[in-house]
GUPA-615064 format. One record per residue (C-alpha): residue number from 1; residue in three letters; x negated, y negated, z negated. Coordinates in steps of 0.001 Angstrom, whole numbers. Layout:
<atom bapa="NUM" romi="ala" x="X" y="Y" z="Z"/>
...
***
This chain:
<atom bapa="1" romi="met" x="22862" y="-311" z="-17559"/>
<atom bapa="2" romi="asp" x="24327" y="-1398" z="-14205"/>
<atom bapa="3" romi="ile" x="25498" y="1880" z="-12659"/>
<atom bapa="4" romi="leu" x="25615" y="515" z="-9106"/>
<atom bapa="5" romi="thr" x="22016" y="-731" z="-9335"/>
<atom bapa="6" romi="glu" x="20828" y="2525" z="-10887"/>
<atom bapa="7" romi="ala" x="22621" y="4683" z="-8322"/>
<atom bapa="8" romi="leu" x="20944" y="2847" z="-5445"/>
<atom bapa="9" romi="ala" x="17554" y="2718" z="-7134"/>
<atom bapa="10" romi="ser" x="17691" y="6482" z="-7611"/>
<atom bapa="11" romi="met" x="17884" y="6942" z="-3819"/>
<atom bapa="12" romi="arg" x="15343" y="4318" z="-2784"/>
<atom bapa="13" romi="thr" x="12158" y="5744" z="-1299"/>
<atom bapa="14" romi="gly" x="10532" y="2540" z="-16"/>
<atom bapa="15" romi="his" x="11005" y="-1100" z="852"/>
<atom bapa="16" romi="pro" x="13548" y="-2093" z="3517"/>
<atom bapa="17" romi="ala" x="12331" y="-2504" z="7089"/>
<atom bapa="18" romi="ser" x="13712" y="-5430" z="9050"/>
<atom bapa="19" romi="val" x="13529" y="-7147" z="12432"/>
<atom bapa="20" romi="arg" x="14784" y="-10527" z="13597"/>
<atom bapa="21" romi="thr" x="16610" y="-9733" z="16853"/>
<atom bapa="22" romi="asn" x="17369" y="-12452" z="19417"/>
<atom bapa="23" romi="gly" x="19419" y="-11471" z="22456"/>
<atom bapa="24" romi="arg" x="20441" y="-13589" z="25425"/>
<atom bapa="25" romi="ala" x="23340" y="-12318" z="27513"/>
<atom bapa="26" romi="pro" x="23366" y="-9904" z="29135"/>
<atom bapa="27" romi="trp" x="21630" y="-7755" z="26539"/>
<atom bapa="28" romi="gly" x="22064" y="-4328" z="24974"/>
<atom bapa="29" romi="leu" x="19984" y="-2530" z="22393"/>
<atom bapa="30" romi="arg" x="20258" y="1201" z="21633"/>
<atom bapa="31" romi="leu" x="19103" y="1978" z="18092"/>
<atom bapa="32" romi="ser" x="18221" y="5530" z="17072"/>
<atom bapa="33" romi="pro" x="19334" y="7068" z="13758"/>
<atom bapa="34" romi="val" x="17184" y="6251" z="10731"/>
<atom bapa="35" romi="ala" x="16495" y="8135" z="7501"/>
<atom bapa="36" romi="gly" x="18487" y="5844" z="5289"/>
<atom bapa="37" romi="ala" x="21158" y="3205" z="5715"/>
<atom bapa="38" romi="gly" x="21232" y="550" z="8432"/>
<atom bapa="39" romi="phe" x="22367" y="-3043" z="8235"/>
<atom bapa="40" romi="his" x="22899" y="-6060" z="10481"/>
<atom bapa="41" romi="val" x="23554" y="-9706" z="9649"/>
<atom bapa="42" romi="val" x="24768" y="-12043" z="12408"/>
<atom bapa="43" romi="leu" x="22964" y="-15347" z="11868"/>
<atom bapa="44" romi="tyr" x="24548" y="-17066" z="14877"/>
<atom bapa="45" romi="gly" x="26266" y="-16119" z="18127"/>
<atom bapa="46" romi="thr" x="28515" y="-13132" z="18763"/>
<atom bapa="47" romi="cys" x="27981" y="-9513" z="19773"/>
<atom bapa="48" romi="trp" x="29427" y="-6007" z="19536"/>
<atom bapa="49" romi="leu" x="28386" y="-2977" z="17515"/>
<atom bapa="50" romi="val" x="29167" y="344" z="19191"/>
<atom bapa="51" romi="pro" x="28774" y="3325" z="16802"/>
<atom bapa="52" romi="leu" x="27394" y="6458" z="18473"/>
<atom bapa="53" romi="arg" x="28547" y="9964" z="17646"/>
<atom bapa="54" romi="asp" x="26490" y="13132" z="17899"/>
<atom bapa="55" romi="pro" x="27903" y="15233" z="20793"/>
<atom bapa="56" romi="thr" x="28365" y="18168" z="18398"/>
<atom bapa="57" romi="asp" x="30384" y="16072" z="15923"/>
<atom bapa="58" romi="pro" x="34094" y="16980" z="16276"/>
<atom bapa="59" romi="thr" x="35375" y="13831" z="14568"/>
<atom bapa="60" romi="pro" x="36738" y="11040" z="16800"/>
<atom bapa="61" romi="pro" x="34250" y="8287" z="17698"/>
<atom bapa="62" romi="leu" x="34550" y="4951" z="15935"/>
<atom bapa="63" romi="lys" x="35767" y="1983" z="17990"/>
<atom bapa="64" romi="pro" x="33410" y="-851" z="19001"/>
<atom bapa="65" romi="ile" x="33320" y="-3651" z="16423"/>
<atom bapa="66" romi="pro" x="33205" y="-7344" z="17449"/>
<atom bapa="67" romi="leu" x="30804" y="-9390" z="15305"/>
<atom bapa="68" romi="ser" x="30738" y="-13141" z="14666"/>
<atom bapa="69" romi="pro" x="28456" y="-15544" z="12753"/>
<atom bapa="70" romi="gly" x="28188" y="-14581" z="9096"/>
<atom bapa="71" romi="asp" x="29356" y="-11001" z="9669"/>
<atom bapa="72" romi="val" x="27534" y="-8199" z="7869"/>
<atom bapa="73" romi="val" x="27573" y="-4534" z="8888"/>
<atom bapa="74" romi="phe" x="26351" y="-1634" z="6743"/>
<atom bapa="75" romi="leu" x="25900" y="1839" z="8249"/>
<atom bapa="76" romi="arg" x="25996" y="4338" z="5398"/>
<atom bapa="77" romi="asp" x="23911" y="7098" z="6962"/>
<atom bapa="78" romi="gly" x="21794" y="5130" z="9417"/>
<atom bapa="79" romi="arg" x="23714" y="6509" z="12392"/>
<atom bapa="80" romi="gly" x="22632" y="5684" z="15934"/>
<atom bapa="81" romi="his" x="24450" y="2749" z="17493"/>
<atom bapa="82" romi="ile" x="24340" y="42" z="20145"/>
<atom bapa="83" romi="leu" x="24223" y="-3718" z="19707"/>
<atom bapa="84" romi="ala" x="25155" y="-5708" z="22805"/>
<atom bapa="85" romi="asp" x="26719" y="-8895" z="24080"/>
<atom bapa="86" romi="his" x="29573" y="-6688" z="25374"/>
<atom bapa="87" romi="pro" x="30387" y="-2965" z="24975"/>
<atom bapa="88" romi="ser" x="30016" y="-2454" z="28741"/>
<atom bapa="89" romi="thr" x="26483" y="-3903" z="28943"/>
<atom bapa="90" romi="pro" x="23826" y="-1203" z="29550"/>
<atom bapa="91" romi="ala" x="21654" y="-701" z="26451"/>
<atom bapa="92" romi="glu" x="17906" y="-94" z="26290"/>
<atom bapa="93" romi="glu" x="15791" y="1357" z="23503"/>
<atom bapa="94" romi="pro" x="13318" y="-1126" z="22004"/>
<atom bapa="95" romi="lys" x="9662" y="-634" z="22940"/>
<atom bapa="96" romi="gly" x="6719" y="-1256" z="20671"/>
<atom bapa="97" romi="glu" x="5239" y="-3985" z="22841"/>
<atom bapa="98" romi="gln" x="8483" y="-6003" z="22560"/>
<atom bapa="99" romi="phe" x="7975" y="-6620" z="18839"/>
<atom bapa="100" romi="his" x="6042" y="-9637" z="17627"/>
<atom bapa="101" romi="gly" x="4817" y="-11015" z="14324"/>
<atom bapa="102" romi="gly" x="5307" y="-9345" z="10995"/>
<atom bapa="103" romi="ser" x="5346" y="-12135" z="8439"/>
<atom bapa="104" romi="pro" x="7764" y="-12109" z="6772"/>
<atom bapa="105" romi="ile" x="9409" y="-9781" z="9331"/>
<atom bapa="106" romi="arg" x="8892" y="-8728" z="12935"/>
<atom bapa="107" romi="ser" x="10856" y="-10260" z="15805"/>
<atom bapa="108" romi="leu" x="12364" y="-8886" z="19002"/>
<atom bapa="109" romi="thr" x="13673" y="-10927" z="21955"/>
<atom bapa="110" romi="ile" x="15590" y="-9282" z="24798"/>
<atom bapa="111" romi="gly" x="18118" y="-10028" z="27544"/>
<atom bapa="112" romi="gly" x="18668" y="-12642" z="30219"/>
<atom bapa="113" romi="asp" x="19324" y="-16372" z="30123"/>
<atom bapa="114" romi="gly" x="22914" y="-16505" z="28859"/>
<atom bapa="115" romi="pro" x="24324" y="-17402" z="25403"/>
<atom bapa="116" romi="glu" x="22049" y="-16403" z="22530"/>
<atom bapa="117" romi="thr" x="22834" y="-14285" z="19491"/>
<atom bapa="118" romi="ser" x="20469" y="-13944" z="16533"/>
<atom bapa="119" romi="leu" x="20636" y="-11130" z="14000"/>
<atom bapa="120" romi="leu" x="18693" y="-9726" z="11107"/>
<atom bapa="121" romi="cys" x="18564" y="-5965" z="11661"/>
<atom bapa="122" romi="gly" x="17030" y="-3290" z="9517"/>
<atom bapa="123" romi="asn" x="17331" y="-271" z="7306"/>
<atom bapa="124" romi="tyr" x="17040" y="688" z="3679"/>
<atom bapa="125" romi="his" x="14958" y="3806" z="3054"/>
<atom bapa="126" romi="leu" x="17308" y="6055" z="1085"/>
<atom bapa="127" romi="asp" x="17001" y="9740" z="264"/>
<atom bapa="128" romi="gln" x="19995" y="11027" z="2215"/>
<atom bapa="129" romi="gly" x="19101" y="14616" z="1320"/>
<atom bapa="130" romi="arg" x="20435" y="13996" z="-2189"/>
<atom bapa="131" romi="pro" x="22779" y="11006" z="-1878"/>
<atom bapa="132" romi="his" x="24413" y="9667" z="-4993"/>
<atom bapa="133" romi="pro" x="28199" y="10319" z="-4905"/>
<atom bapa="134" romi="leu" x="28807" y="6570" z="-4920"/>
<atom bapa="135" romi="val" x="26992" y="6223" z="-1590"/>
<atom bapa="136" romi="arg" x="28282" y="9489" z="-155"/>
<atom bapa="137" romi="gln" x="31890" y="8340" z="-591"/>
<atom bapa="138" romi="leu" x="31416" y="5038" z="1244"/>
<atom bapa="139" romi="pro" x="32916" y="4588" z="4729"/>
<atom bapa="140" romi="glu" x="30577" y="5430" z="7620"/>
<atom bapa="141" romi="val" x="30565" y="1755" z="8655"/>
<atom bapa="142" romi="ile" x="31329" y="-1214" z="6400"/>
<atom bapa="143" romi="his" x="32128" y="-4478" z="8214"/>
<atom bapa="144" romi="leu" x="32359" y="-7613" z="6097"/>
<atom bapa="145" romi="ser" x="33079" y="-11184" z="7107"/>
<atom bapa="146" romi="thr" x="31775" y="-14130" z="5087"/>
<atom bapa="147" romi="arg" x="33791" y="-16748" z="6959"/>
<atom bapa="148" romi="his" x="36646" y="-18822" z="5481"/>
<atom bapa="149" romi="gly" x="35310" y="-18595" z="1935"/>
<atom bapa="150" romi="arg" x="35289" y="-14796" z="1759"/>
<atom bapa="151" romi="his" x="32668" y="-13123" z="-418"/>
<atom bapa="152" romi="pro" x="30912" y="-16329" z="-1521"/>
<atom bapa="153" romi="glu" x="27917" y="-14555" z="-3100"/>
<atom bapa="154" romi="leu" x="27295" y="-12487" z="27"/>
<atom bapa="155" romi="ser" x="27783" y="-15610" z="2136"/>
<atom bapa="156" romi="ala" x="25214" y="-17470" z="50"/>
<atom bapa="157" romi="ala" x="22686" y="-14643" z="511"/>
<atom bapa="158" romi="val" x="23280" y="-14656" z="4282"/>
<atom bapa="159" romi="gln" x="22857" y="-18438" z="4437"/>
<atom bapa="160" romi="leu" x="19635" y="-18288" z="2417"/>
<atom bapa="161" romi="leu" x="18277" y="-15586" z="4703"/>
<atom bapa="162" romi="gly" x="19167" y="-17603" z="7777"/>
<atom bapa="163" romi="ser" x="17513" y="-20710" z="6373"/>
<atom bapa="164" romi="glu" x="14283" y="-18889" z="5482"/>
<atom bapa="165" romi="leu" x="14110" y="-17212" z="8877"/>
<atom bapa="166" romi="glu" x="14849" y="-20387" z="10828"/>
<atom bapa="167" romi="asn" x="12423" y="-22554" z="8869"/>
<atom bapa="168" romi="pro" x="9755" y="-20423" z="7148"/>
<atom bapa="169" romi="arg" x="7907" y="-22298" z="4400"/>
<atom bapa="170" romi="ile" x="5471" y="-21526" z="1645"/>
<atom bapa="171" romi="gly" x="6859" y="-18585" z="-323"/>
<atom bapa="172" romi="ser" x="8984" y="-17208" z="2539"/>
<atom bapa="173" romi="asp" x="6919" y="-14018" z="2690"/>
<atom bapa="174" romi="gly" x="8071" y="-13176" z="-827"/>
<atom bapa="175" romi="ile" x="11572" y="-14637" z="-660"/>
<atom bapa="176" romi="val" x="12821" y="-12885" z="2505"/>
<atom bapa="177" romi="pro" x="12085" y="-9269" z="1397"/>
<atom bapa="178" romi="thr" x="13681" y="-9989" z="-1992"/>
<atom bapa="179" romi="leu" x="16812" y="-11395" z="-342"/>
<atom bapa="180" romi="ile" x="17043" y="-8367" z="1967"/>
<atom bapa="181" romi="asp" x="16684" y="-6100" z="-1063"/>
<atom bapa="182" romi="ser" x="19475" y="-7965" z="-2888"/>
<atom bapa="183" romi="leu" x="21685" y="-7937" z="216"/>
<atom bapa="184" romi="leu" x="22431" y="-4233" z="-284"/>
<atom bapa="185" romi="leu" x="23963" y="-4869" z="-3705"/>
<atom bapa="186" romi="tyr" x="25928" y="-7854" z="-2411"/>
<atom bapa="187" romi="ile" x="27296" y="-5741" z="463"/>
<atom bapa="188" romi="leu" x="28493" y="-2941" z="-1812"/>
<atom bapa="189" romi="arg" x="29873" y="-5358" z="-4400"/>
<atom bapa="190" romi="ala" x="31839" y="-7181" z="-1688"/>
<atom bapa="191" romi="trp" x="33188" y="-3891" z="-342"/>
<atom bapa="192" romi="leu" x="34282" y="-2803" z="-3817"/>
<atom bapa="193" romi="asp" x="35973" y="-6177" z="-4350"/>
<atom bapa="194" romi="asp" x="37893" y="-5690" z="-1085"/>
<atom bapa="195" romi="gln" x="39515" y="-2435" z="-2200"/>
<atom bapa="196" romi="ser" x="43121" y="-2713" z="-3328"/>
<atom bapa="197" romi="pro" x="43910" y="-960" z="-6635"/>
<atom bapa="198" romi="ala" x="46259" y="1452" z="-4849"/>
<atom bapa="199" romi="ala" x="43597" y="2461" z="-2322"/>
<atom bapa="200" romi="val" x="40703" y="2886" z="-4748"/>
<atom bapa="201" romi="gln" x="39624" y="6497" z="-5139"/>
<atom bapa="202" romi="gly" x="36577" y="8502" z="-6171"/>
<atom bapa="203" romi="trp" x="33552" y="6629" z="-7461"/>
<atom bapa="204" romi="ala" x="35000" y="3234" z="-6664"/>
<atom bapa="205" romi="ala" x="37840" y="4075" z="-9052"/>
<atom bapa="206" romi="ala" x="35491" y="5668" z="-11603"/>
<atom bapa="207" romi="leu" x="33524" y="2430" z="-12008"/>
<atom bapa="208" romi="gly" x="36692" y="634" z="-13098"/>
<atom bapa="209" romi="asp" x="38321" y="3452" z="-15040"/>
<atom bapa="210" romi="ser" x="38761" y="2699" z="-18738"/>
<atom bapa="211" romi="ala" x="37893" y="6267" z="-19742"/>
<atom bapa="212" romi="val" x="35344" y="7470" z="-17177"/>
<atom bapa="213" romi="ala" x="33315" y="4253" z="-16829"/>
<atom bapa="214" romi="pro" x="32159" y="4245" z="-20494"/>
<atom bapa="215" romi="ala" x="31081" y="7878" z="-20172"/>
<atom bapa="216" romi="leu" x="29127" y="7144" z="-17004"/>
<atom bapa="217" romi="ser" x="27491" y="4156" z="-18674"/>
<atom bapa="218" romi="ala" x="26500" y="6327" z="-21628"/>
<atom bapa="219" romi="ile" x="24877" y="8904" z="-19343"/>
<atom bapa="220" romi="his" x="23021" y="6245" z="-17359"/>
<atom bapa="221" romi="asp" x="21965" y="4299" z="-20458"/>
<atom bapa="222" romi="asp" x="20490" y="7340" z="-22179"/>
<atom bapa="223" romi="pro" x="20104" y="10465" z="-20015"/>
<atom bapa="224" romi="ala" x="17864" y="12013" z="-22692"/>
<atom bapa="225" romi="ala" x="20657" y="12087" z="-25290"/>
<atom bapa="226" romi="gln" x="22149" y="15470" z="-26045"/>
<atom bapa="227" romi="trp" x="25521" y="14676" z="-24559"/>
<atom bapa="228" romi="thr" x="28377" y="17160" z="-24668"/>
<atom bapa="229" romi="val" x="31815" y="17037" z="-23097"/>
<atom bapa="230" romi="glu" x="33176" y="16409" z="-26586"/>
<atom bapa="231" romi="ser" x="30898" y="13451" z="-27337"/>
<atom bapa="232" romi="leu" x="31577" y="11884" z="-23945"/>
<atom bapa="233" romi="ala" x="35314" y="12450" z="-24363"/>
<atom bapa="234" romi="glu" x="35132" y="10673" z="-27713"/>
<atom bapa="235" romi="arg" x="33629" y="7640" z="-25970"/>
<atom bapa="236" romi="ala" x="36406" y="7823" z="-23393"/>
<atom bapa="237" romi="gly" x="39108" y="8019" z="-26050"/>
<atom bapa="238" romi="leu" x="40572" y="11216" z="-24568"/>
<atom bapa="239" romi="ser" x="40818" y="14836" z="-25536"/>
<atom bapa="240" romi="arg" x="38089" y="17125" z="-24235"/>
<atom bapa="241" romi="ala" x="40326" y="18750" z="-21608"/>
<atom bapa="242" romi="ala" x="41931" y="15505" z="-20417"/>
<atom bapa="243" romi="phe" x="38547" y="13783" z="-20123"/>
<atom bapa="244" romi="ala" x="36954" y="16688" z="-18234"/>
<atom bapa="245" romi="arg" x="39824" y="16723" z="-15696"/>
<atom bapa="246" romi="arg" x="39783" y="12965" z="-15208"/>
<atom bapa="247" romi="phe" x="35985" y="12808" z="-14857"/>
<atom bapa="248" romi="ala" x="35858" y="15642" z="-12311"/>
<atom bapa="249" romi="thr" x="38714" y="14134" z="-10286"/>
<atom bapa="250" romi="leu" x="37070" y="10721" z="-9950"/>
<atom bapa="251" romi="val" x="33366" y="11556" z="-9924"/>
<atom bapa="252" romi="gly" x="33688" y="14768" z="-7923"/>
<atom bapa="253" romi="glu" x="31956" y="17100" z="-10375"/>
<atom bapa="254" romi="pro" x="32249" y="18087" z="-14059"/>
<atom bapa="255" romi="pro" x="30604" y="15877" z="-16712"/>
<atom bapa="256" romi="met" x="27768" y="18295" z="-17547"/>
<atom bapa="257" romi="ala" x="26983" y="18891" z="-13858"/>
<atom bapa="258" romi="tyr" x="26713" y="15144" z="-13318"/>
<atom bapa="259" romi="leu" x="24555" y="14746" z="-16432"/>
<atom bapa="260" romi="thr" x="22133" y="17432" z="-15222"/>
<atom bapa="261" romi="arg" x="21955" y="15978" z="-11726"/>
<atom bapa="262" romi="trp" x="21402" y="12466" z="-13050"/>
<atom bapa="263" romi="arg" x="18630" y="13747" z="-15326"/>
<atom bapa="264" romi="met" x="16931" y="15381" z="-12334"/>
<atom bapa="265" romi="thr" x="17415" y="12250" z="-10221"/>
<atom bapa="266" romi="thr" x="15859" y="10166" z="-12995"/>
<atom bapa="267" romi="ala" x="12976" y="12633" z="-13295"/>
<atom bapa="268" romi="ala" x="12306" y="12510" z="-9549"/>
<atom bapa="269" romi="arg" x="12218" y="8720" z="-9670"/>
<atom bapa="270" romi="leu" x="9752" y="8781" z="-12582"/>
<atom bapa="271" romi="leu" x="7558" y="11250" z="-10706"/>
<atom bapa="272" romi="arg" x="7621" y="9060" z="-7586"/>
<atom bapa="273" romi="glu" x="7113" y="5710" z="-9242"/>
<atom bapa="274" romi="ser" x="4939" y="6370" z="-12289"/>
<atom bapa="275" romi="asp" x="2006" y="8456" z="-13475"/>
<atom bapa="276" romi="ala" x="3737" y="9426" z="-16736"/>
<atom bapa="277" romi="pro" x="2693" y="12885" z="-18001"/>
<atom bapa="278" romi="leu" x="5179" y="15686" z="-17385"/>
<atom bapa="279" romi="thr" x="5810" y="15967" z="-21124"/>
<atom bapa="280" romi="thr" x="6908" y="12330" z="-21141"/>
<atom bapa="281" romi="val" x="9138" y="12804" z="-18090"/>
<atom bapa="282" romi="ala" x="10679" y="15863" z="-19754"/>
<atom bapa="283" romi="ala" x="11389" y="13956" z="-22968"/>
<atom bapa="284" romi="arg" x="12883" y="10979" z="-21131"/>
<atom bapa="285" romi="thr" x="15311" y="13256" z="-19302"/>
<atom bapa="286" romi="gly" x="16540" y="15293" z="-22264"/>
<atom bapa="287" romi="tyr" x="14306" y="18372" z="-22194"/>
<atom bapa="288" romi="gly" x="12585" y="19574" z="-25332"/>
<atom bapa="289" romi="ser" x="9743" y="21299" z="-23505"/>
<atom bapa="290" romi="glu" x="7795" y="20847" z="-20310"/>
<atom bapa="291" romi="phe" x="8611" y="24453" z="-19379"/>
<atom bapa="292" romi="ala" x="12383" y="23956" z="-19627"/>
<atom bapa="293" romi="phe" x="12129" y="20737" z="-17646"/>
<atom bapa="294" romi="ala" x="9968" y="22303" z="-14916"/>
<atom bapa="295" romi="lys" x="12397" y="25193" z="-14543"/>
<atom bapa="296" romi="ala" x="15402" y="22871" z="-14184"/>
<atom bapa="297" romi="phe" x="13553" y="20570" z="-11790"/>
<atom bapa="298" romi="lys" x="12425" y="23407" z="-9523"/>
<atom bapa="299" romi="arg" x="15968" y="24770" z="-9428"/>
<atom bapa="300" romi="glu" x="17190" y="21376" z="-8170"/>
<atom bapa="301" romi="tyr" x="14342" y="20323" z="-5847"/>
<atom bapa="302" romi="gly" x="12753" y="23623" z="-4848"/>
<atom bapa="303" romi="leu" x="9365" y="22406" z="-6113"/>
<atom bapa="304" romi="ala" x="7635" y="22260" z="-9484"/>
<atom bapa="305" romi="pro" x="7388" y="18674" z="-10803"/>
<atom bapa="306" romi="gly" x="3642" y="18495" z="-10156"/>
<atom bapa="307" romi="gly" x="4074" y="19745" z="-6599"/>
<atom bapa="308" romi="tyr" x="6884" y="17243" z="-5991"/>
<atom bapa="309" romi="arg" x="4693" y="14382" z="-7254"/>
<atom bapa="310" romi="arg" x="1840" y="15410" z="-4962"/>
<atom bapa="311" romi="gln" x="4197" y="15747" z="-1996"/>
<atom bapa="312" romi="val" x="5828" y="12328" z="-2350"/>
<atom bapa="313" romi="gly" x="2450" y="10761" z="-3097"/>
<atom bapa="314" romi="ala" x="1070" y="12084" z="188"/>
<atom bapa="315" romi="ala" x="4102" y="10960" z="2229"/>
***
């Protein structure tokens, strides 16, 4: 099982929302925080991204980021920010009547009569209340360039998106959402590829660790198995104590705590995305009885499994 794909899928709560944004200088767009992760792809032209900081946040504000054609920006927690032709340009919040279309995505045109910049802007709906450690440990803002041969797979995805948006044809309604969905994996893969071995820490290091990665794969491949620290350590080729220390250091929690949390994350996804009986969900997540599963699930989510399913179904 691909751990990166599974980690993201466990947080997904809906399809990505996206808008084609065309700005002619002078232009500035103030975007409010979203419940998920934000992204921008510069199709052509140049602009600036100005991250915004909550006034109560004591950490220093991030510096404005210049963006060029082919640049991709990922905002881990959907923070509020400004897009503009220049950091000093006044920014306005988008209004409903400014949006047009909707197939395959909506469009927004703002600004004056100067040089034009075109972007694909949007957000991925992620459950930030229970973020996977892999996502939680990402930088607040990831800025990637696809120029000069960098990140060829990400560059290819950006070029395909640009082509479909510039010249929609039969099938574009299905192709564009799929490309936007795939873009998230390409962004995170490119960021992981950019990390130097000396700088890699936490989950980024765990995915490439010869001992911890096989244990993580085992948990993700079969969360219902009756794993123990000893059996996972055997897969890792380490003693029980050495494996437990190494796993906790990289992943951020002990092996059994991660196993339990991944089981509950898997159960929540099954409850959201399927109508499987609770006994089946319990069995697929390693619980011998519906009662034991319901108790563990309520301890994690504050709701019984049936109540959680009704709540997410009504959302």
